[in-house]
N, C-alpha and C positions, 0 to 999 in steps of 0.2 A: 504784785501785791501793794499797795501803799503802806511803809512803815510808819505813818503818825494817823490813820485813821480817824476816821470821826463820823458823829453820827448828830444830823442838821435834820430838822420839821419843820417842811414850808407847807400855805395854808392858800388852794384859791375856790372859799366858799363861794357857791351860789349867790345871787342875792333873794333872800326869801320873799320879797314878793315874787321876784319871779318862779320859788318855787309853790309858791301857792298858787299863782297863777295856773302854770303846770297842772299842779293836782287838778284842783277847780273846771280845768277844762277837760278832763277826763270824765268827770261826771254831769258835766253838762251833757255829753252826745247823746244821742241816743242807745245807742248803743254803750256801756258805760266801761270805764276803764281807771288802773292805777297803774302807772311807770313799775316795773321791777326793780329801778332803781330805791324804792321807799320800802322796803324787804328789809335793808342792809344799816339797820339800827342795831345796835348791838347784841339784843338778844337774838335778834335775825341772821346778824352771822353766826353766833353759837348754834342755834339752831340750825342753819347752812349745814355746818361742820359735825354736826349729827347725823344730818342725813347723809353723808358721804359714807359713813360709819353702819347704813344698814345694807344686811346681806341683798335686798332687792336693786340699789341705787348702784351699779358696775363700773361707770364711767372711772372713779376714782382711784381706786383701785386697779383699775385697768391701765390706766395713764400711770399709777405710779409705777407701776410693775416694766410697762416699756420706760420710763427711766430709768428706772433701777440696770434694765437688760443693754438698754443704750444709748446710757449717758455717756458713753467716753466719745460715741460718734456724731452727738449733739454736740455736745462740746468743743469736736475736733469741725465740726462745721462752722461753730459761733467762732473758735479762732483765741488767742492768747490775748492776757492785757484788756482787757473788755469793760466796757460798760454795759450792765444788762441793767435794763425798765423791765417789772412786772406792772401790767395792769392785771386790777383787782384782785392785789396780793394775798388778801383774807387772812387764815391761820398760818401762811407762811410754809404749811409744813411740803409742799410740792419744793419749793424754791430749797430747798435743803441739799437735795441731789442736787440739783444742776450749781450749787456755789460748792460744795465740797469735791464736783468732778470738776467742773470750768474756772474756779477760783475766781472767779475779774477780781478786779480794782476795786472796782462803786458797783452800786446796787443802789436800784431808786426805783422803793415800790409805794405805787398808788390805789387808794382804795377811798371808797363815800364817807364810809364809817370811820369817823374819826379817832374813838374811841377804841376799837379795835384793831386800827391801821397803827396806834401812835402803841399800844401796846405788843405787838407783835412787831413790829419796827426794831424797837427797843430790844425785846428780846433777842432778836438775830444781832443785834448790835453788840452786846450782851458777848452772845454763844461766837461772834467772828469777831474778833478785835483787830483783826485785821483789813476788816474792810468797810470802805467807804459806805455810810448808810447813809441814800439821802429820803425819807420817807416824802410824800405826797399829797395830803389828802383831796380829792380833787373829783367831779364826777367826770371819767374819764370818756361818758357816752354823749358827751358833748365836745365840739373844739376848745382847744385849751392849746400853751404852748408851757413847755419843759419850762420847771423854774432856774435851771442853770444851762447854761454850754456844755456840751459834750462833746468832747475831744477825742479823737483814736477810734478804736475799733467798738461797735454800738448794737447790738441788738435787744427785742425786746422777748417778753416769756406772756404768752398768754394763755395757759392751761383752762383746764376742767372744761373745757365745752362749752365757755362762755359766751362766745361768742354766737350762738345758734340765740341768744336770748336777742339779738338783734331780728331788724326784720333785712329780706336779703342786700335789698337798696343803702339801709343803716348800716348793714356788715361792710360791705362792698367801701363806704364813707370810712368806717373806722379803718377800716386795712389799707385805703389811701394815707387818712392820720397816719397810723404806725409808720409806714412808709418816710413820710415827711419827717416823724422823730427821729427814725434813726438813720436817714440820708442813704443814697447811691447807693453806696459801697454797705451800708447793714442791713442784717438779719432779724427774722422773726421766726423763733418755737411757739407753736400754737397745739391745743390740742382738740379734737375736734370728736361729736357727736357721729358717728355713719347710720344711715340708713340700714334699719335690720327689721327681723320681726315683733309685727305690733304690740304681742301680746308681751314682748321682752319688754320692750319702753314700758308699755302703761303698769307693767308692773314697778318700773322703775320710778315711778310719781305717784304711788299709792302704797307706799310701803303699809305693812303689817302692824308697824308701833305708831301708826299715823304721825309720824314728823315732820313726813312732808305735809300732811295736812293743818299741824301745829305752826309752822315754817307761812305757808298762805295766809292764814287767818292773823297769825301775828302784824301783815302789814297793818290790819287797822286798830291794833296796838299802838302802834307809833304813830299813825293819824290821832290818836286819841292824846298822846302825849304831847306832840309835837305841832299840832296842827288844828288843834282845836275841835276835836272831834269827840263824839257823844256812842260810838259804835258799840254794841255789845253784844259782843265775839258768840253766846249761844243761840242769837240769834239767824245765824247764819253757818254753810258748812263747805267744803272746800271739794274741787271736780279736778279732775284733773284726763284727758283721752289726748289721745292720738289722731289728728286733723289727716288723713290719705294725701286729698286733695290738695294740702298745702305743703305737707312734707313736717310735720312740726307738731310737738306737746303744746298743747292748749291749758293751762288753769286758770280756772276760774274760782268767786267768791262768791255761794245760790244767797242770796235771802231768802231765809225760811218763813217769814212773815210778812207781809204787808206794812210798811214801816215807814216812819222819818227820819233822815240822820242830818246831822249836821257838820258842818266843816270849816274853820274859819267861819263862823256866823250866816254862812248860807246852807240854808233846809233843801234837803233832797227827796222827792216820794218814790219808794223804792215797793216794786211788787211784792208778793207771793211768786217765787222761780224766779225772779230778774235774777240774771247774772250780772258779775263784774268782773269784769279780764284783766287779768293779772299778770299774764305772763306768757310768747312763745319761748320754744325750746326747738330750732331749727335744725333739722337733720340733714346730714350732706355724705353723696356719694365722694368718692377720693375725683373722681372726674369733675363732676362739678366744682369741687372745692378748691382743685389746682388751674380750676378754669376761671372763681375768682380773683384772687393771688395774683392770674396774670394783667385781669384788667386793672386791681390797681396796683399794677407796676413791677410787683417780682416776678423776675424769668426764669430764675432753679427756683428745684424744691426736689428735698428728700422726703421719701414718707416711711414711717415704722407704722406697725401693727400687729393688733393678736391673731391670735389661730383664728378664735370666730371672728375675726374681721367688725368687730365693738364701735371699736374706738382706734382713732388714729392720729398719731401727732405726725407734724408736718415740720420743714422749717425752708423758708423759702428766703429767696435772697435776690 
């Protein structure tokens, strides 16, 4: 542990023109789409935290229980005097269990939501005064370099089944990027939502309090505020369902009326019933995910799961 801990905040913002181009490209397609990265303004991050506390959304509480029950084993896999990277740190709830067990010398949280990251990383720095905190605002779904050179024992943490938001090809590319970041001797602790009964999955993305619906529709608010959109939220509704052929939950925003919307000065005609795809959440079997990790260059693995085998945590190295 560092005797003179420090707090640093790094930014690697995407060029605004590139972000606009990506957003507009999704709307110019025959089947319109919005990248899930646009969910995460400050309000979107808050709503996602609220989703994780709904009774229907099992992944967060199941993963937390696995971290509590097997945390020491996981820390033993990572080793002492380590540097810990976290992709998509969000509210930083789960990392606290790992920090307290592992006691790394430094922690590098990464998130696309600047304000949310700044608040949570600063709180971590205050609560763990012995820890070097190197917060990095970055779109970790794209290729990027870490802001500092890491030495010694390096491990990454990617909780919450967020790997499911990538297509299988993109997930493999992400795992290869993590392998590059942690080095040939490093490892990755990652949460993965497992394949299970379809009704359990569908309930998790259609909670009775409609928080997931608010989270999904908030992406339109984000576009209105940052990308000169004119969406009226009451003209749209949330839809989420499991696509068995693809092995993933798919989320959409459905236009309730024929209407014209604008983004960054460009107009788009939406038909009544037309859907805008906002997110995939792929589910994996244990063997499917092990195979993907091996393709990414991780040769060793450990696996922990709950009694229902709904969720798994892997450590790969």
